[in-house]
Structure formats: structure tokens, C-alpha cells
All heavy atoms as TSV, in Angstrom:
chain	resi	resn	atom	element	x	y	z
A	1	MET	N	N	-83.450	5.701	-79.152
A	1	MET	CA	C	-83.005	4.411	-78.661
A	1	MET	C	C	-81.885	4.644	-77.651
A	1	MET	O	O	-81.162	5.605	-77.731
A	1	MET	CB	C	-82.534	3.539	-79.825
A	1	MET	CG	C	-82.283	2.107	-79.451
A	1	MET	SD	S	-81.862	1.058	-80.857
A	1	MET	CE	C	-83.497	0.517	-81.304
A	2	GLU	N	N	-81.750	3.746	-76.736
A	2	GLU	CA	C	-80.728	3.875	-75.701
A	2	GLU	C	C	-79.333	3.829	-76.315
A	2	GLU	O	O	-79.049	2.996	-77.169
A	2	GLU	CB	C	-80.878	2.731	-74.720
A	2	GLU	CG	C	-82.178	2.711	-74.011
A	2	GLU	CD	C	-82.089	3.351	-72.649
A	2	GLU	OE1	O	-80.977	3.552	-72.156
A	2	GLU	OE2	O	-83.152	3.638	-72.095
A	3	LEU	N	N	-78.483	4.705	-75.845
A	3	LEU	CA	C	-77.127	4.782	-76.363
A	3	LEU	C	C	-76.337	3.519	-76.036
A	3	LEU	O	O	-75.513	3.054	-76.836
A	3	LEU	CB	C	-76.429	6.023	-75.794
A	3	LEU	CG	C	-75.055	6.332	-76.346
A	3	LEU	CD1	C	-75.111	6.561	-77.855
A	3	LEU	CD2	C	-74.460	7.543	-75.663
A	4	GLY	N	N	-76.593	2.934	-74.879
A	4	GLY	CA	C	-75.898	1.706	-74.498
A	4	GLY	C	C	-76.213	0.543	-75.423
A	4	GLY	O	O	-75.328	-0.241	-75.783
A	5	LEU	N	N	-77.481	0.424	-75.815
A	5	LEU	CA	C	-77.853	-0.655	-76.735
A	5	LEU	C	C	-77.230	-0.466	-78.103
A	5	LEU	O	O	-76.844	-1.433	-78.767
A	5	LEU	CB	C	-79.371	-0.732	-76.847
A	5	LEU	CG	C	-80.100	-1.220	-75.598
A	5	LEU	CD1	C	-81.609	-1.163	-75.812
A	5	LEU	CD2	C	-79.672	-2.620	-75.255
A	6	LEU	N	N	-77.118	0.795	-78.540
A	6	LEU	CA	C	-76.458	1.067	-79.819
A	6	LEU	C	C	-74.990	0.672	-79.761
A	6	LEU	O	O	-74.441	0.098	-80.703
A	6	LEU	CB	C	-76.587	2.543	-80.180
A	6	LEU	CG	C	-77.987	3.032	-80.521
A	6	LEU	CD1	C	-77.979	4.536	-80.726
A	6	LEU	CD2	C	-78.500	2.335	-81.745
A	7	ALA	N	N	-74.355	0.972	-78.646
A	7	ALA	CA	C	-72.940	0.627	-78.500
A	7	ALA	C	C	-72.750	-0.881	-78.471
A	7	ALA	O	O	-71.807	-1.410	-79.068
A	7	ALA	CB	C	-72.384	1.265	-77.233
A	8	ILE	N	N	-73.643	-1.591	-77.785
A	8	ILE	CA	C	-73.548	-3.057	-77.756
A	8	ILE	C	C	-73.762	-3.633	-79.153
A	8	ILE	O	O	-73.040	-4.538	-79.584
A	8	ILE	CB	C	-74.564	-3.636	-76.751
A	8	ILE	CG1	C	-74.146	-3.294	-75.324
A	8	ILE	CG2	C	-74.700	-5.150	-76.919
A	8	ILE	CD1	C	-75.185	-3.655	-74.284
A	9	GLY	N	N	-74.711	-3.115	-79.881
A	9	GLY	CA	C	-74.960	-3.588	-81.248
A	9	GLY	C	C	-73.784	-3.331	-82.164
A	9	GLY	O	O	-73.390	-4.202	-82.953
A	10	ALA	N	N	-73.192	-2.144	-82.056
A	10	ALA	CA	C	-72.030	-1.828	-82.890
A	10	ALA	C	C	-70.842	-2.704	-82.510
A	10	ALA	O	O	-70.111	-3.191	-83.384
A	10	ALA	CB	C	-71.677	-0.348	-82.736
A	11	GLY	N	N	-70.660	-2.928	-81.223
A	11	GLY	CA	C	-69.570	-3.781	-80.783
A	11	GLY	C	C	-69.734	-5.216	-81.249
A	11	GLY	O	O	-68.766	-5.864	-81.646
A	12	LEU	N	N	-70.961	-5.712	-81.190
A	12	LEU	CA	C	-71.218	-7.067	-81.671
A	12	LEU	C	C	-70.982	-7.180	-83.173
A	12	LEU	O	O	-70.458	-8.197	-83.658
A	12	LEU	CB	C	-72.651	-7.486	-81.335
A	12	LEU	CG	C	-72.912	-7.868	-79.883
A	12	LEU	CD1	C	-74.394	-8.138	-79.665
A	12	LEU	CD2	C	-72.105	-9.088	-79.503
A	13	ALA	N	N	-71.351	-6.145	-83.928
A	13	ALA	CA	C	-71.160	-6.180	-85.386
A	13	ALA	C	C	-69.685	-6.300	-85.735
A	13	ALA	O	O	-69.293	-7.112	-86.576
A	13	ALA	CB	C	-71.770	-4.934	-86.024
A	14	VAL	N	N	-68.854	-5.530	-85.089
A	14	VAL	CA	C	-67.415	-5.581	-85.382
A	14	VAL	C	C	-66.786	-6.829	-84.766
A	14	VAL	O	O	-65.986	-7.516	-85.406
A	14	VAL	CB	C	-66.710	-4.308	-84.874
A	14	VAL	CG1	C	-65.218	-4.415	-85.041
A	14	VAL	CG2	C	-67.231	-3.099	-85.601
A	15	GLY	N	N	-67.155	-7.142	-83.530
A	15	GLY	CA	C	-66.536	-8.262	-82.844
A	15	GLY	C	C	-66.823	-9.606	-83.484
A	15	GLY	O	O	-65.915	-10.422	-83.666
A	16	LEU	N	N	-68.064	-9.848	-83.823
A	16	LEU	CA	C	-68.405	-11.133	-84.438
A	16	LEU	C	C	-67.819	-11.254	-85.841
A	16	LEU	O	O	-67.401	-12.339	-86.262
A	16	LEU	CB	C	-69.925	-11.311	-84.465
A	16	LEU	CG	C	-70.569	-11.503	-83.087
A	16	LEU	CD1	C	-72.085	-11.594	-83.224
A	16	LEU	CD2	C	-70.027	-12.729	-82.398
A	17	ALA	N	N	-67.775	-10.129	-86.569
A	17	ALA	CA	C	-67.149	-10.164	-87.899
A	17	ALA	C	C	-65.660	-10.458	-87.787
A	17	ALA	O	O	-65.099	-11.219	-88.585
A	17	ALA	CB	C	-67.386	-8.837	-88.615
A	18	ALA	N	N	-65.004	-9.868	-86.799
A	18	ALA	CA	C	-63.571	-10.118	-86.609
A	18	ALA	C	C	-63.317	-11.556	-86.187
A	18	ALA	O	O	-62.341	-12.181	-86.624
A	18	ALA	CB	C	-63.013	-9.145	-85.582
A	19	LEU	N	N	-64.175	-12.092	-85.341
A	19	LEU	CA	C	-64.030	-13.487	-84.914
A	19	LEU	C	C	-64.183	-14.439	-86.101
A	19	LEU	O	O	-63.373	-15.370	-86.286
A	19	LEU	CB	C	-65.063	-13.812	-83.834
A	19	LEU	CG	C	-65.027	-15.206	-83.249
A	19	LEU	CD1	C	-63.740	-15.414	-82.465
A	19	LEU	CD2	C	-66.222	-15.427	-82.361
A	20	ALA	N	N	-65.177	-14.205	-86.927
A	20	ALA	CA	C	-65.390	-15.047	-88.107
A	20	ALA	C	C	-64.226	-14.926	-89.084
A	20	ALA	O	O	-63.785	-15.931	-89.657
A	20	ALA	CB	C	-66.696	-14.669	-88.785
A	21	ALA	N	N	-63.716	-13.723	-89.256
A	21	ALA	CA	C	-62.571	-13.542	-90.161
A	21	ALA	C	C	-61.332	-14.249	-89.630
A	21	ALA	O	O	-60.560	-14.838	-90.398
A	21	ALA	CB	C	-62.289	-12.060	-90.347
A	22	GLY	N	N	-61.142	-14.209	-88.332
A	22	GLY	CA	C	-59.999	-14.907	-87.746
A	22	GLY	C	C	-60.068	-16.411	-87.938
A	22	GLY	O	O	-59.067	-17.054	-88.271
A	23	ILE	N	N	-61.242	-16.967	-87.739
A	23	ILE	CA	C	-61.412	-18.411	-87.931
A	23	ILE	C	C	-61.190	-18.786	-89.397
A	23	ILE	O	O	-60.499	-19.756	-89.713
A	23	ILE	CB	C	-62.811	-18.838	-87.451
A	23	ILE	CG1	C	-62.903	-18.706	-85.924
A	23	ILE	CG2	C	-63.120	-20.269	-87.873
A	23	ILE	CD1	C	-64.309	-18.863	-85.385
A	24	ALA	N	N	-61.741	-17.970	-90.293
A	24	ALA	CA	C	-61.571	-18.249	-91.724
A	24	ALA	C	C	-60.116	-18.116	-92.142
A	24	ALA	O	O	-59.605	-18.945	-92.902
A	24	ALA	CB	C	-62.452	-17.314	-92.536
A	25	GLN	N	N	-59.441	-17.097	-91.642
A	25	GLN	CA	C	-58.039	-16.914	-92.015
A	25	GLN	C	C	-57.170	-18.039	-91.481
A	25	GLN	O	O	-56.201	-18.432	-92.137
A	25	GLN	CB	C	-57.526	-15.574	-91.506
A	25	GLN	CG	C	-57.879	-14.432	-92.418
A	25	GLN	CD	C	-57.195	-13.157	-92.007
A	25	GLN	OE1	O	-56.984	-12.919	-90.830
A	25	GLN	NE2	N	-56.878	-12.338	-92.983
A	26	ALA	N	N	-57.489	-18.564	-90.330
A	26	ALA	CA	C	-56.704	-19.678	-89.788
A	26	ALA	C	C	-56.808	-20.893	-90.692
A	26	ALA	O	O	-55.792	-21.536	-91.008
A	26	ALA	CB	C	-57.190	-20.014	-88.386
A	27	ARG	N	N	-57.991	-21.200	-91.119
A	27	ARG	CA	C	-58.170	-22.371	-91.978
A	27	ARG	C	C	-57.604	-22.152	-93.377
A	27	ARG	O	O	-56.959	-23.020	-93.951
A	27	ARG	CB	C	-59.646	-22.743	-92.045
A	27	ARG	CG	C	-60.143	-23.233	-90.700
A	27	ARG	CD	C	-61.556	-23.679	-90.749
A	27	ARG	NE	N	-61.941	-24.113	-89.404
A	27	ARG	CZ	C	-63.141	-24.492	-89.085
A	27	ARG	NH1	N	-64.084	-24.520	-89.993
A	27	ARG	NH2	N	-63.420	-24.862	-87.864
A	28	ILE	N	N	-57.857	-20.971	-93.935
A	28	ILE	CA	C	-57.343	-20.677	-95.271
A	28	ILE	C	C	-55.819	-20.592	-95.246
A	28	ILE	O	O	-55.141	-21.066	-96.156
A	28	ILE	CB	C	-57.962	-19.367	-95.805
A	28	ILE	CG1	C	-59.454	-19.569	-96.049
A	28	ILE	CG2	C	-57.279	-18.924	-97.079
A	28	ILE	CD1	C	-60.198	-18.286	-96.356
A	29	GLY	N	N	-55.279	-19.993	-94.197
A	29	GLY	CA	C	-53.834	-19.868	-94.091
A	29	GLY	C	C	-53.142	-21.220	-94.006
A	29	GLY	O	O	-52.104	-21.435	-94.627
A	30	ALA	N	N	-53.714	-22.141	-93.241
A	30	ALA	CA	C	-53.121	-23.474	-93.135
A	30	ALA	C	C	-53.153	-24.185	-94.485
A	30	ALA	O	O	-52.161	-24.809	-94.894
A	30	ALA	CB	C	-53.868	-24.286	-92.088
A	31	ALA	N	N	-54.272	-24.067	-95.176
A	31	ALA	CA	C	-54.357	-24.703	-96.492
A	31	ALA	C	C	-53.414	-24.034	-97.491
A	31	ALA	O	O	-52.794	-24.704	-98.324
A	31	ALA	CB	C	-55.794	-24.631	-96.998
A	32	ALA	N	N	-53.290	-22.724	-97.392
A	32	ALA	CA	C	-52.407	-21.997	-98.312
A	32	ALA	C	C	-50.949	-22.369	-98.085
A	32	ALA	O	O	-50.187	-22.538	-99.046
A	32	ALA	CB	C	-52.609	-20.492	-98.138
A	33	MET	N	N	-50.557	-22.524	-96.831
A	33	MET	CA	C	-49.172	-22.907	-96.556
A	33	MET	C	C	-48.881	-24.308	-97.085
A	33	MET	O	O	-47.785	-24.580	-97.584
A	33	MET	CB	C	-48.871	-22.823	-95.065
A	33	MET	CG	C	-48.855	-21.415	-94.513
A	33	MET	SD	S	-47.676	-20.370	-95.371
A	33	MET	CE	C	-48.770	-19.268	-96.236
A	34	GLY	N	N	-49.855	-25.202	-96.999
A	34	GLY	CA	C	-49.682	-26.540	-97.565
A	34	GLY	C	C	-49.540	-26.502	-99.070
A	34	GLY	O	O	-48.704	-27.198	-99.656
A	35	ALA	N	N	-50.342	-25.655	-99.707
A	35	ALA	CA	C	-50.270	-25.526	-101.162
A	35	ALA	C	C	-48.953	-24.893	-101.590
A	35	ALA	O	O	-48.348	-25.324	-102.594
A	35	ALA	CB	C	-51.445	-24.696	-101.670
A	36	ILE	N	N	-48.486	-23.895	-100.845
A	36	ILE	CA	C	-47.213	-23.243	-101.183
A	36	ILE	C	C	-46.051	-24.220	-101.002
A	36	ILE	O	O	-45.085	-24.202	-101.775
A	36	ILE	CB	C	-47.023	-21.969	-100.340
A	36	ILE	CG1	C	-48.008	-20.895	-100.792
A	36	ILE	CG2	C	-45.598	-21.442	-100.447
A	36	ILE	CD1	C	-48.016	-19.678	-99.905
A	37	ALA	N	N	-46.134	-25.093	-99.990
A	37	ALA	CA	C	-45.071	-26.070	-99.775
A	37	ALA	C	C	-44.951	-27.021	-100.958
A	37	ALA	O	O	-43.853	-27.449	-101.304
A	37	ALA	CB	C	-45.330	-26.842	-98.493
A	38	GLU	N	N	-46.078	-27.342	-101.565
A	38	GLU	CA	C	-46.037	-28.247	-102.709
A	38	GLU	C	C	-45.754	-27.532	-104.013
A	38	GLU	O	O	-45.059	-28.059	-104.876
A	38	GLU	CB	C	-47.355	-29.012	-102.809
A	38	GLU	CG	C	-47.566	-29.985	-101.675
A	38	GLU	CD	C	-48.859	-30.751	-101.802
A	38	GLU	OE1	O	-49.510	-30.676	-102.860
A	38	GLU	OE2	O	-49.228	-31.427	-100.821
A	39	LYS	N	N	-46.337	-26.332	-104.178
A	39	LYS	CA	C	-46.147	-25.568	-105.409
A	39	LYS	C	C	-45.850	-24.115	-105.050
A	39	LYS	O	O	-46.764	-23.322	-104.821
A	39	LYS	CB	C	-47.409	-25.618	-106.286
A	39	LYS	CG	C	-47.701	-26.970	-106.864
A	39	LYS	CD	C	-48.878	-26.910	-107.816
A	39	LYS	CE	C	-49.131	-28.252	-108.443
A	39	LYS	NZ	N	-50.269	-28.205	-109.368
A	40	PRO	N	N	-44.590	-23.732	-105.010
A	40	PRO	CA	C	-44.240	-22.360	-104.615
A	40	PRO	C	C	-44.779	-21.290	-105.568
A	40	PRO	O	O	-44.902	-20.128	-105.184
A	40	PRO	CB	C	-42.712	-22.366	-104.624
A	40	PRO	CG	C	-42.327	-23.785	-104.513
A	40	PRO	CD	C	-43.428	-24.578	-105.142
A	41	GLU	N	N	-45.135	-21.638	-106.776
A	41	GLU	CA	C	-45.660	-20.650	-107.729
A	41	GLU	C	C	-47.073	-20.172	-107.356
A	41	GLU	O	O	-47.578	-19.216	-107.938
A	41	GLU	CB	C	-45.635	-21.206	-109.160
A	41	GLU	CG	C	-46.535	-22.408	-109.372
A	41	GLU	CD	C	-45.817	-23.729	-109.161
A	41	GLU	OE1	O	-44.704	-23.733	-108.620
A	41	GLU	OE2	O	-46.399	-24.761	-109.534
A	42	LEU	N	N	-47.695	-20.793	-106.391
A	42	LEU	CA	C	-49.044	-20.391	-105.948
A	42	LEU	C	C	-49.011	-19.340	-104.832
A	42	LEU	O	O	-50.047	-19.034	-104.249
A	42	LEU	CB	C	-49.823	-21.614	-105.460
A	42	LEU	CG	C	-50.142	-22.672	-106.516
A	42	LEU	CD1	C	-50.832	-23.859	-105.861
A	42	LEU	CD2	C	-51.015	-22.087	-107.613
A	43	THR	N	N	-47.864	-18.766	-104.553
A	43	THR	CA	C	-47.735	-17.822	-103.431
A	43	THR	C	C	-48.638	-16.600	-103.598
A	43	THR	O	O	-49.301	-16.174	-102.652
A	43	THR	CB	C	-46.269	-17.384	-103.292
A	43	THR	OG1	O	-45.465	-18.545	-103.093
A	43	THR	CG2	C	-46.102	-16.450	-102.112
A	44	GLY	N	N	-48.680	-16.037	-104.779
A	44	GLY	CA	C	-49.506	-14.852	-105.018
A	44	GLY	C	C	-50.982	-15.112	-104.782
A	44	GLY	O	O	-51.679	-14.334	-104.128
A	45	ARG	N	N	-51.462	-16.207	-105.286
A	45	ARG	CA	C	-52.869	-16.572	-105.079
A	45	ARG	C	C	-53.151	-16.848	-103.609
A	45	ARG	O	O	-54.212	-16.500	-103.090
A	45	ARG	CB	C	-53.231	-17.793	-105.904
A	45	ARG	CG	C	-53.331	-17.538	-107.361
A	45	ARG	CD	C	-53.844	-18.763	-108.058
A	45	ARG	NE	N	-53.731	-18.584	-109.497
A	45	ARG	CZ	C	-53.936	-19.549	-110.364
A	45	ARG	NH1	N	-54.247	-20.747	-109.928
A	45	ARG	NH2	N	-53.824	-19.329	-111.639
A	46	ALA	N	N	-52.218	-17.494	-102.946
A	46	ALA	CA	C	-52.420	-17.820	-101.526
A	46	ALA	C	C	-52.545	-16.549	-100.690
A	46	ALA	O	O	-53.401	-16.465	-99.806
A	46	ALA	CB	C	-51.275	-18.688	-101.028
A	47	ILE	N	N	-51.707	-15.571	-100.958
A	47	ILE	CA	C	-51.788	-14.305	-100.216
A	47	ILE	C	C	-53.129	-13.639	-100.465
A	47	ILE	O	O	-53.755	-13.101	-99.547
A	47	ILE	CB	C	-50.608	-13.395	-100.595
A	47	ILE	CG1	C	-49.310	-13.979	-100.044
A	47	ILE	CG2	C	-50.827	-11.977	-100.076
A	47	ILE	CD1	C	-48.069	-13.265	-100.514
A	48	LEU	N	N	-53.588	-13.676	-101.697
A	48	LEU	CA	C	-54.893	-13.082	-102.028
A	48	LEU	C	C	-56.017	-13.785	-101.273
A	48	LEU	O	O	-56.891	-13.128	-100.689
A	48	LEU	CB	C	-55.136	-13.162	-103.531
A	48	LEU	CG	C	-56.467	-12.627	-104.027
A	48	LEU	CD1	C	-56.534	-11.125	-103.822
A	48	LEU	CD2	C	-56.688	-12.985	-105.472
A	49	PHE	N	N	-55.995	-15.106	-101.233
A	49	PHE	CA	C	-57.061	-15.847	-100.556
A	49	PHE	C	C	-57.003	-15.671	-99.038
A	49	PHE	O	O	-58.030	-15.702	-98.367
A	49	PHE	CB	C	-57.018	-17.321	-100.919
A	49	PHE	CG	C	-57.522	-17.600	-102.304
A	49	PHE	CD1	C	-56.776	-18.334	-103.195
A	49	PHE	CD2	C	-58.748	-17.112	-102.709
A	49	PHE	CE1	C	-57.240	-18.580	-104.473
A	49	PHE	CE2	C	-59.225	-17.351	-103.987
A	49	PHE	CZ	C	-58.467	-18.083	-104.873
A	50	VAL	N	N	-55.828	-15.481	-98.484
A	50	VAL	CA	C	-55.722	-15.248	-97.045
A	50	VAL	C	C	-56.265	-13.864	-96.694
A	50	VAL	O	O	-56.844	-13.659	-95.631
A	50	VAL	CB	C	-54.258	-15.418	-96.576
A	50	VAL	CG1	C	-54.087	-14.944	-95.146
A	50	VAL	CG2	C	-53.841	-16.874	-96.685
A	51	ALA	N	N	-56.121	-12.908	-97.600
A	51	ALA	CA	C	-56.580	-11.541	-97.330
A	51	ALA	C	C	-58.084	-11.366	-97.536
A	51	ALA	O	O	-58.653	-10.395	-97.025
A	51	ALA	CB	C	-55.819	-10.560	-98.214
A	52	LEU	N	N	-58.717	-12.246	-98.247
A	52	LEU	CA	C	-60.152	-12.092	-98.547
A	52	LEU	C	C	-61.053	-12.019	-97.311
A	52	LEU	O	O	-61.991	-11.218	-97.277
A	52	LEU	CB	C	-60.630	-13.199	-99.469
A	52	LEU	CG	C	-60.362	-12.979	-100.952
A	52	LEU	CD1	C	-60.834	-14.196	-101.744
A	52	LEU	CD2	C	-61.037	-11.740	-101.465
A	53	PRO	N	N	-60.833	-12.822	-96.263
A	53	PRO	CA	C	-61.731	-12.725	-95.105
A	53	PRO	C	C	-61.686	-11.368	-94.402
A	53	PRO	O	O	-62.592	-11.050	-93.632
A	53	PRO	CB	C	-61.241	-13.839	-94.184
A	53	PRO	CG	C	-60.576	-14.802	-95.065
A	53	PRO	CD	C	-59.956	-13.997	-96.151
A	54	GLU	N	N	-60.657	-10.584	-94.630
A	54	GLU	CA	C	-60.593	-9.265	-94.001
A	54	GLU	C	C	-61.723	-8.354	-94.466
A	54	GLU	O	O	-62.098	-7.421	-93.765
A	54	GLU	CB	C	-59.249	-8.594	-94.289
A	54	GLU	CG	C	-58.110	-9.208	-93.528
A	54	GLU	CD	C	-58.239	-9.040	-92.034
A	54	GLU	OE1	O	-58.723	-7.989	-91.597
A	54	GLU	OE2	O	-57.864	-9.975	-91.318
A	55	THR	N	N	-62.270	-8.634	-95.623
A	55	THR	CA	C	-63.395	-7.820	-96.094
A	55	THR	C	C	-64.600	-7.973	-95.169
A	55	THR	O	O	-65.419	-7.066	-95.071
A	55	THR	CB	C	-63.780	-8.198	-97.522
A	55	THR	OG1	O	-64.094	-9.589	-97.577
A	55	THR	CG2	C	-62.648	-7.901	-98.482
A	56	THR	N	N	-64.693	-9.119	-94.501
A	56	THR	CA	C	-65.790	-9.327	-93.554
A	56	THR	C	C	-65.698	-8.346	-92.393
A	56	THR	O	O	-66.705	-7.802	-91.938
A	56	THR	CB	C	-65.746	-10.769	-93.017
A	56	THR	OG1	O	-65.729	-11.668	-94.105
A	56	THR	CG2	C	-66.938	-11.062	-92.148
A	57	VAL	N	N	-64.487	-8.089	-91.932
A	57	VAL	CA	C	-64.298	-7.146	-90.831
A	57	VAL	C	C	-64.617	-5.727	-91.286
A	57	VAL	O	O	-65.238	-4.948	-90.550
A	57	VAL	CB	C	-62.858	-7.229	-90.282
A	57	VAL	CG1	C	-62.666	-6.256	-89.148
A	57	VAL	CG2	C	-62.557	-8.635	-89.823
A	58	ILE	N	N	-64.232	-5.380	-92.503
A	58	ILE	CA	C	-64.538	-4.055	-93.035
A	58	ILE	C	C	-66.052	-3.878	-93.140
A	58	ILE	O	O	-66.589	-2.820	-92.813
A	58	ILE	CB	C	-63.836	-3.847	-94.390
A	58	ILE	CG1	C	-62.322	-3.846	-94.188
A	58	ILE	CG2	C	-64.311	-2.568	-95.056
A	58	ILE	CD1	C	-61.527	-3.875	-95.466
A	59	LEU	N	N	-66.741	-4.923	-93.578
A	59	LEU	CA	C	-68.203	-4.861	-93.654
A	59	LEU	C	C	-68.820	-4.721	-92.264
A	59	LEU	O	O	-69.753	-3.943	-92.060
A	59	LEU	CB	C	-68.740	-6.110	-94.343
A	59	LEU	CG	C	-70.238	-6.153	-94.580
A	59	LEU	CD1	C	-70.666	-5.033	-95.512
A	59	LEU	CD2	C	-70.640	-7.486	-95.161
A	60	GLY	N	N	-68.285	-5.433	-91.289
A	60	GLY	CA	C	-68.765	-5.293	-89.917
A	60	GLY	C	C	-68.541	-3.901	-89.373
A	60	GLY	O	O	-69.386	-3.345	-88.664
A	61	PHE	N	N	-67.401	-3.320	-89.698
A	61	PHE	CA	C	-67.124	-1.945	-89.279
A	61	PHE	C	C	-68.104	-0.976	-89.936
A	61	PHE	O	O	-68.594	-0.040	-89.286
A	61	PHE	CB	C	-65.688	-1.564	-89.631
A	61	PHE	CG	C	-65.353	-0.146	-89.319
A	61	PHE	CD1	C	-65.177	0.260	-88.007
A	61	PHE	CD2	C	-65.241	0.788	-90.330
A	61	PHE	CE1	C	-64.886	1.579	-87.709
A	61	PHE	CE2	C	-64.947	2.095	-90.049
A	61	PHE	CZ	C	-64.767	2.504	-88.733
A	62	ALA	N	N	-68.410	-1.194	-91.208
A	62	ALA	CA	C	-69.368	-0.321	-91.890
A	62	ALA	C	C	-70.748	-0.418	-91.256
A	62	ALA	O	O	-71.443	0.589	-91.082
A	62	ALA	CB	C	-69.432	-0.669	-93.379
A	63	VAL	N	N	-71.158	-1.627	-90.889
A	63	VAL	CA	C	-72.451	-1.813	-90.226
A	63	VAL	C	C	-72.451	-1.116	-88.869
A	63	VAL	O	O	-73.419	-0.447	-88.495
A	63	VAL	CB	C	-72.784	-3.319	-90.096
A	63	VAL	CG1	C	-73.968	-3.543	-89.185
A	63	VAL	CG2	C	-73.048	-3.915	-91.460
A	64	ALA	N	N	-71.356	-1.245	-88.135
A	64	ALA	CA	C	-71.269	-0.585	-86.829
A	64	ALA	C	C	-71.327	0.939	-86.979
A	64	ALA	O	O	-72.002	1.618	-86.197
A	64	ALA	CB	C	-69.983	-0.998	-86.125
A	65	ALA	N	N	-70.651	1.455	-87.976
A	65	ALA	CA	C	-70.690	2.902	-88.213
A	65	ALA	C	C	-72.095	3.357	-88.577
A	65	ALA	O	O	-72.551	4.414	-88.118
A	65	ALA	CB	C	-69.699	3.279	-89.306
A	66	MET	N	N	-72.785	2.556	-89.383
A	66	MET	CA	C	-74.153	2.919	-89.747
A	66	MET	C	C	-75.072	2.864	-88.541
A	66	MET	O	O	-75.967	3.694	-88.387
A	66	MET	CB	C	-74.676	2.000	-90.851
A	66	MET	CG	C	-74.057	2.301	-92.191
A	66	MET	SD	S	-74.812	1.494	-93.610
A	66	MET	CE	C	-75.129	-0.128	-93.086
A	67	ILE	N	N	-74.876	1.881	-87.670
A	67	ILE	CA	C	-75.693	1.783	-86.445
A	67	ILE	C	C	-75.506	3.031	-85.602
A	67	ILE	O	O	-76.479	3.648	-85.136
A	67	ILE	CB	C	-75.333	0.512	-85.643
A	67	ILE	CG1	C	-75.854	-0.724	-86.342
A	67	ILE	CG2	C	-75.897	0.588	-84.221
A	67	ILE	CD1	C	-75.380	-2.026	-85.709
A	68	ILE	N	N	-74.266	3.430	-85.412
A	68	ILE	CA	C	-73.991	4.579	-84.551
A	68	ILE	C	C	-74.440	5.883	-85.200
A	68	ILE	O	O	-75.083	6.717	-84.565
A	68	ILE	CB	C	-72.488	4.621	-84.198
A	68	ILE	CG1	C	-72.151	3.445	-83.270
A	68	ILE	CG2	C	-72.130	5.939	-83.525
A	68	ILE	CD1	C	-70.684	3.289	-82.997
A	69	LEU	N	N	-74.133	6.062	-86.473
A	69	LEU	CA	C	-74.430	7.333	-87.129
A	69	LEU	C	C	-75.910	7.508	-87.470
A	69	LEU	O	O	-76.467	8.587	-87.307
A	69	LEU	CB	C	-73.577	7.485	-88.390
A	69	LEU	CG	C	-72.073	7.591	-88.150
A	69	LEU	CD1	C	-71.331	7.645	-89.481
A	69	LEU	CD2	C	-71.751	8.801	-87.300
A	70	LEU	N	N	-76.539	6.449	-87.952
A	70	LEU	CA	C	-77.927	6.586	-88.382
A	70	LEU	C	C	-78.919	6.474	-87.229
A	70	LEU	O	O	-79.920	7.188	-87.189
A	70	LEU	CB	C	-78.255	5.546	-89.453
A	70	LEU	CG	C	-77.469	5.669	-90.753
A	70	LEU	CD1	C	-77.861	4.554	-91.707
A	70	LEU	CD2	C	-77.686	7.022	-91.393
A	71	LEU	N	N	-78.649	5.583	-86.291
A	71	LEU	CA	C	-79.593	5.391	-85.197
A	71	LEU	C	C	-79.259	6.229	-83.967
A	71	LEU	O	O	-80.130	6.534	-83.168
A	71	LEU	CB	C	-79.648	3.908	-84.810
A	71	LEU	CG	C	-80.137	2.956	-85.901
A	71	LEU	CD1	C	-80.092	1.529	-85.401
A	71	LEU	CD2	C	-81.526	3.330	-86.358
A	72	GLY	N	N	-77.994	6.575	-83.814
A	72	GLY	CA	C	-77.595	7.320	-82.637
A	72	GLY	C	C	-77.751	8.812	-82.758
A	72	GLY	O	O	-77.806	9.546	-81.773
A	73	GLY	N	N	-77.833	9.292	-83.972
A	73	GLY	CA	C	-77.856	10.741	-84.159
A	73	GLY	C	C	-79.208	11.294	-84.089
A	73	GLY	O	O	-79.563	12.358	-83.769
């Protein structure tokens, strides 16, 4: 397969995952800050929920690595 197409596919896998995680974190973060303002004891849970969308980026990176390593080699 063409190396350029593999690079575009890997870039899209990471880029779109990062974009989705950013949008999710913006919405979750705003809601978490509202919840913390009302109940400060929810800070630990709020941090956990804000960090959860980052797993999407890690998954996108894993897919990109698999595209490059398995199809490019």
C-alpha cells in the first residue's frame, strides 16, 4: 500500500480522536466546574470524569501505530 495513504490514515486516526476528546472534555469540564461550585466534595470525581475522554486519544494513537506497523511494514 502507498506510504502516503498510510500516513494520512494514521494522522486521521489520531487527529479525529483528539478532536473528539477535546470537544468532550470541554463539555464535561464545564459541567464539572458547575458541580464543584455547588458541592466542593465532588472534586475528585470531577477530575476523574474530565480525564476519561483522554482514553479516546490513546486508542486513536494505538490504531495509528497499528496502521503504520502492520500495514506499512
